C-alpha positions in Angstrom: -24.7 -73.9 45.3 -23.8 -70.4 44.3 -26.3 -67.5 44.2 -26.3 -67.3 40.4 -27.1 -71.0 40.2 -29.7 -70.8 42.9 -31.5 -68.0 41.0 -31.0 -69.4 37.6 -29.1 -66.3 36.4 -26.1 -65.9 34.1 -23.1 -63.9 34.8 -22.8 -61.0 32.3 -19.6 -59.6 30.9 -20.1 -55.8 31.1 -18.7 -54.1 28.0 -21.4 -51.4 28.3 -20.4 -49.3 31.4 -21.8 -48.3 34.8 -25.4 -48.7 33.7 -28.2 -49.4 36.2 -29.9 -52.1 34.1 -27.0 -54.5 34.6 -25.9 -53.6 38.1 -24.1 -50.3 37.9 -20.8 -50.7 39.7 -18.6 -53.4 41.0 -17.8 -52.5 44.7 -14.3 -53.7 45.6 -13.4 -55.8 48.6 -12.7 -52.8 50.9 -16.2 -51.5 50.3 -17.8 -54.9 50.8 -15.8 -55.5 54.0 -17.0 -52.1 55.5 -20.6 -53.0 54.6 -20.3 -56.3 56.3 -18.8 -54.7 59.4 -21.5 -52.1 59.8 -24.2 -54.8 59.2 -23.3 -56.4 62.5 -24.2 -53.3 64.7 -26.9 -50.7 65.2 -26.2 -47.0 65.0 -28.2 -43.7 65.0 -29.1 -43.3 61.3 -29.3 -39.5 61.8 -25.7 -39.4 63.2 -24.5 -41.7 60.4 -26.0 -39.5 57.7 -24.6 -36.4 59.2 -21.1 -37.8 59.9 -20.8 -39.2 56.4 -22.1 -36.0 54.9 -19.5 -33.9 56.8 -16.7 -36.1 55.5 -17.9 -35.9 51.9 -18.4 -32.1 52.1 -14.9 -31.6 53.5 -13.4 -33.5 50.7 -15.3 -31.7 48.0 -15.2 -28.2 49.3 -19.0 -28.0 49.7 -20.8 -26.5 52.6 -22.6 -29.7 53.2 -23.5 -33.1 51.6 -25.9 -35.9 52.0 -26.1 -39.5 50.7 -29.2 -40.4 48.8 -30.7 -43.6 47.3 -29.2 -42.9 43.9 -28.8 -39.8 41.8 -32.5 -39.8 40.7 -33.6 -39.6 44.3 -31.0 -36.8 44.7 -32.7 -34.8 42.0 -36.2 -35.4 43.4 -35.1 -34.4 46.9 -33.1 -31.4 45.6 -36.2 -30.1 43.8 -38.4 -30.7 46.9 -35.8 -28.9 49.1 -35.9 -25.8 46.8 -39.7 -25.8 46.9 -40.0 -26.1 50.7 -36.8 -24.5 52.0 -36.9 -26.8 55.1 -40.4 -25.7 56.1 -42.1 -28.8 57.5 -45.6 -27.7 56.8 -44.7 -27.1 53.2 -42.9 -30.5 53.1 -45.9 -32.2 54.5 -48.2 -31.0 51.8 -46.1 -32.3 48.9 -46.9 -33.3 46.1 -49.7 -30.7 46.6 -47.9 -27.4 45.7 -50.7 -24.9 46.5 -49.1 -21.7 47.7 -45.5 -23.0 47.0 -42.9 -22.0 44.5 -43.3 -25.0 42.2 -41.8 -24.1 38.8 -38.4 -25.6 37.7 -36.8 -23.9 34.7 -35.1 -26.3 32.3 -33.4 -25.7 28.9 -35.3 -27.6 26.2 -32.1 -29.3 25.0 -31.7 -30.7 28.6 -35.0 -32.6 28.3 -34.2 -36.3 28.7 -35.6 -39.6 29.9 -34.4 -38.8 33.4 -36.2 -35.4 33.7 -39.4 -37.1 35.1 -37.9 -37.5 38.6 -37.9 -33.7 39.0 -41.7 -33.8 38.8 -42.2 -36.3 41.6 -42.6 -33.6 44.3 -45.3 -32.0 42.2 -43.0 -29.5 40.4 -44.0 -28.1 37.0 -41.2 -28.1 34.5 -40.9 -24.8 32.5 -38.9 -25.4 29.3 -37.1 -22.6 27.7 -35.5 -22.3 24.2 -36.0 -24.9 21.5 -34.3 -28.0 20.1 -31.6 -26.0 18.6 -30.6 -23.4 21.2 -31.6 -21.5 24.3 -30.9 -17.8 24.8 -29.8 -16.3 28.2 -32.8 -13.9 27.9 -35.2 -16.8 27.7 -34.0 -18.2 31.0 -34.2 -14.8 32.6 -37.7 -14.2 31.3 -38.9 -17.6 32.6 -37.9 -16.9 36.2 -40.7 -15.4 38.3 -42.1 -15.5 41.8 -43.2 -19.1 41.3 -39.7 -20.4 40.3 -38.2 -22.7 42.8 -35.0 -23.5 40.9 -33.2 -23.8 37.6 -32.3 -27.4 36.8 -29.2 -27.9 34.7 -28.8 -31.4 33.2 -25.1 -31.7 32.7 -24.6 -33.0 29.1 -21.8 -30.6 28.3 -20.3 -29.9 25.9 -23.6 -29.3 24.1 -24.0 -26.8 21.3 -26.8 -24.2 21.7 -27.0 -24.5 25.5 -26.5 -21.6 27.8 -23.5 -22.7 29.8 -23.6 -23.5 33.5 -21.6 -20.4 34.6 -24.0 -18.1 32.8 -27.0 -20.0 34.1 -25.7 -19.6 37.7 -25.1 -15.8 37.1 -28.7 -15.3 35.8 -30.4 -17.4 38.4 -28.5 -15.9 41.4 -29.2 -12.4 40.1 -32.9 -13.3 40.3 -32.5 -14.9 43.7 -33.1 -18.5 42.5 -30.9 -21.6 43.2 -29.4 -23.9 40.6 -29.5 -27.7 40.7 -26.9 -29.6 38.6 -27.7 -33.2 37.7 -24.1 -34.5 37.1 -25.0 -38.2 37.8 -22.6 -39.7 35.3 -20.0 -36.9 35.2 -17.2 -38.9 36.8 -14.4 -39.1 35.8 -12.8 -36.6 35.8 -12.6 -36.6 39.6 -12.2 -32.8 39.6 -15.9 -32.5 38.9 -16.6 -33.4 42.5 -15.4 -29.8 43.3 -15.9 -28.0 40.0 -19.6 -27.3 40.0 -19.8 -26.3 43.6 -16.8 -24.0 43.1 -18.7 -22.5 40.1 -21.5 -21.5 42.5 -24.1 -24.3 41.9 -26.4 -24.6 44.9 -27.0 -28.3 44.7 -25.0 -30.9 42.7 -26.1 -34.5 42.3 -23.7 -37.4 41.5 -24.4 -41.1 41.3 -22.5 -43.2 43.9 -23.1 -46.4 42.1 -21.3 -45.5 38.8 -17.6 -44.6 38.6 -17.3 -44.0 42.3 -17.9 -47.7 42.8 -20.4 -47.6 45.7 -23.6 -49.7 45.9 -25.7 -49.2 42.8 -28.5 -47.6 44.8 -26.5 -44.7 46.2 -26.0 -41.1 45.3 -24.5 -37.9 46.7 -25.9 -34.3 46.8 -23.4 -31.5 47.5 -24.1 -27.9 48.1 -25.5 -25.2 50.3 -26.0 -26.2 53.9 -29.5 -24.8 54.2 -30.7 -26.8 51.2 -28.9 -29.9 52.3 -30.6 -29.5 55.7 -33.9 -29.2 53.9 -33.2 -32.5 52.1 -32.4 -34.1 55.4 -35.8 -33.1 56.7 -37.5 -34.6 53.7 -35.4 -37.7 53.8 -36.1 -41.4 54.5 -35.1 -41.4 58.1 -36.6 -38.1 59.1 -39.8 -38.0 61.2 -41.3 -34.8 62.7 -44.4 -33.3 64.1 -46.7 -31.3 61.9 -50.0 -29.9 63.2 -49.6 -32.1 66.3 -49.1 -35.3 64.3 -45.9 -37.3 63.9 -45.4 -37.8 60.2 -42.8 -38.7 57.5 -42.2 -36.9 54.3 -41.7 -37.4 50.5 -38.3 -38.9 50.9 -39.5 -41.9 53.0 -39.7 -44.3 50.1 -36.0 -43.4 49.3 -34.6 -45.3 52.2 -30.9 -46.3 52.5 -29.5 -48.9 54.7 -26.5 -48.3 57.0 -24.6 -50.7 54.8 -25.3 -48.6 51.7 -24.2 -45.4 53.4 -21.0 -46.8 54.7 -20.3 -48.6 51.5 -20.7 -45.4 49.6 -18.4 -43.5 52.0 -15.6 -46.1 51.7 -15.9 -46.1 47.9 -15.9 -42.3 47.8 -12.7 -42.1 49.9 -11.0 -44.7 47.8 -12.1 -42.9 44.6 -10.7 -39.5 45.5 -7.3 -41.1 46.4 -7.1 -43.1 43.2 -4.4 -42.4 40.6 -6.9 -41.4 37.9 -4.2 -40.6 35.3 -2.8 -44.2 35.6 -6.3 -45.6 35.4 -7.1 -43.6 32.3 -3.9 -44.9 30.7 -5.0 -48.4 31.5 -8.4 -47.9 29.9 -6.7 -46.6 26.7 -4.5 -49.7 26.7 -7.6 -51.9 26.9 -9.2 -50.2 24.0 -6.0 -50.4 22.0 -5.9 -54.2 22.7 -9.5 -54.6 21.3 -8.6 -52.6 18.2 -5.3 -54.5 17.6 -6.9 -57.9 18.1 -10.0 -57.3 15.9 -8.7 -54.9 13.2 -8.0 -57.8 10.8 -11.7 -58.5 10.2 -12.1 -57.4 6.6 -15.8 -56.2 6.7 -15.6 -54.2 9.9 -13.7 -51.1 10.7 -12.5 -51.1 14.4 -11.0 -48.0 15.9 -10.5 -46.1 19.1 -13.3 -43.6 19.7 -13.0 -40.6 21.9 -16.6 -39.6 22.6 -18.0 -36.1 21.8 -21.2 -34.5 22.8 -23.3 -36.5 20.3 -22.5 -39.7 22.1 -25.2 -40.9 24.5 -23.1 -42.9 26.9 -21.2 -40.9 29.5 -18.6 -40.0 30.8 -17.1 -38.7 27.6 -13.5 -38.9 29.0 -13.4 -42.7 28.7 -12.3 -44.1 25.3 -14.4 -46.7 23.6 -13.7 -49.3 20.9 -15.9 -48.5 17.9 -17.2 -51.1 15.4 -18.3 -49.6 12.1 -20.6 -52.2 10.4 -21.5 -50.2 7.3 -19.8 -52.9 5.1 -20.9 -55.9 7.1 -23.9 -58.3 6.7 -24.6 -57.7 10.4 -26.2 -54.5 11.7 -25.7 -53.2 15.2 -28.8 -54.8 16.7 -28.0 -58.2 15.3 -24.4 -58.1 16.5 -25.5 -57.1 20.1 -28.0 -60.0 20.1 -25.5 -62.5 19.0 -23.0 -61.3 21.7 -25.8 -61.7 24.3 -26.4 -65.3 23.3 -22.8 -66.3 24.0 -21.8 -68.0 27.3 -21.1 -65.9 29.2 -23.2 -63.2 27.5 -21.3 -60.0 26.5 -23.3 -56.8 26.9 -22.0 -54.0 24.7 -24.1 -51.1 23.2 -24.8 -49.3 20.0 -25.2 -45.6 18.9 -25.7 -44.1 15.5 -25.6 -47.6 13.9 -22.2 -48.5 15.4 -21.3 -50.9 18.2 -19.1 -49.8 21.1 -17.1 -51.6 23.8 -16.6 -49.6 27.0 -13.6 -50.8 29.1 -14.8 -49.0 32.2 -16.1 -52.1 34.1 -14.0 -54.8 32.5 -11.2 -56.8 34.1 -8.3 -58.0 32.0 -9.7 -61.5 32.0 -13.1 -60.2 30.9 -11.5 -58.1 28.2 -10.1 -61.4 26.7 -13.5 -62.9 26.8 -15.0 -59.9 25.0 -12.4 -60.1 22.2 -12.9 -63.9 21.8 -16.7 -63.5 21.6 -16.4 -60.8 18.9 -14.0 -63.0 17.0 -16.5 -66.0 17.2 -19.5 -63.9 16.0 -17.6 -62.4 13.1 -16.2 -65.8 12.1 -19.6 -67.4 12.2 -21.6 -64.7 10.5 -19.4 -62.7 8.2 -18.3 -65.3 5.7 -20.4 -63.5 3.0 -19.5 -60.0 3.9 -18.0 -57.7 1.2 -14.2 -57.7 1.5 -13.8 -54.0 1.0 -14.6 -51.5 3.6 -16.6 -48.4 2.5 
């Protein structure tokens, strides 16, 4: 009996992307083999963390790096590191921030569902600007002797936002570090070096998205002193404070040796990948969807190159867009019907349209996606108007 059968679960066809809710990534055989190999032995977790961090730092041009249990944990630990600076007594008192720098400056347009994780160490978020724009002077005015860091949620390009290079210039002039949450900003692979090279002090990426590591992994790159502070806060760090052996805020964010090694192998594979060839392949997959489904009279199917208004990142990956404005089905109805197929197809909607993301699809799965769309439209669209708006 297979694991899916034992659990009573259905295999999903992922036309959505590297989203956590349906498993994130699909680690390849090389990654899984390395995870199985390390599972058979015991190692010093401290040495493993440090060795893997050294390799990732060397490949990205960062002073140092550390693997975390996802990008969200990376943001939490980065904020805590900026608040404590590696001081164990300060680390021990978290989330009590009495006497600590505990304010994190964030542009209002960067407020998102993920911003909560920055508050876990007890930090206070100080929003600047409004829903339309932020001025450089507003960031500068918000920085004071209580400011631990400026957090930049990388949703670029985004109109009205003070760009990262200017944020770094302002923050560094005021003696404050900048954290960049770039969780889903791969590809392009150049981003692994770009933000550190710009001067960001800590940069957070997901390891379980396009890199192809285990879904519960992340990477933080940046200044060695701050990476060392994260290590002290981390899941495998124990130390003596006031004569008592204790752990710190990162303890619940534990990683297995299998996760760490799997992420490393996925990372090394990712940076050596022919990304131009892969992007061409993704375009070909979208073209196939468009060509196969463009004869549906009530639906306009086209290739979509995302812009800053699109909620699913990374923007560099093309999507197949289904405009249902002249169809009896709306986006929610179409998605539900696709989910009811066997196997279920998971796509997504935005601004009333439905999208197919080829990022996680094999060629065989792409064929299934196309067939399921054909089936749904054939079954439900007999009474659709025949002219597109």
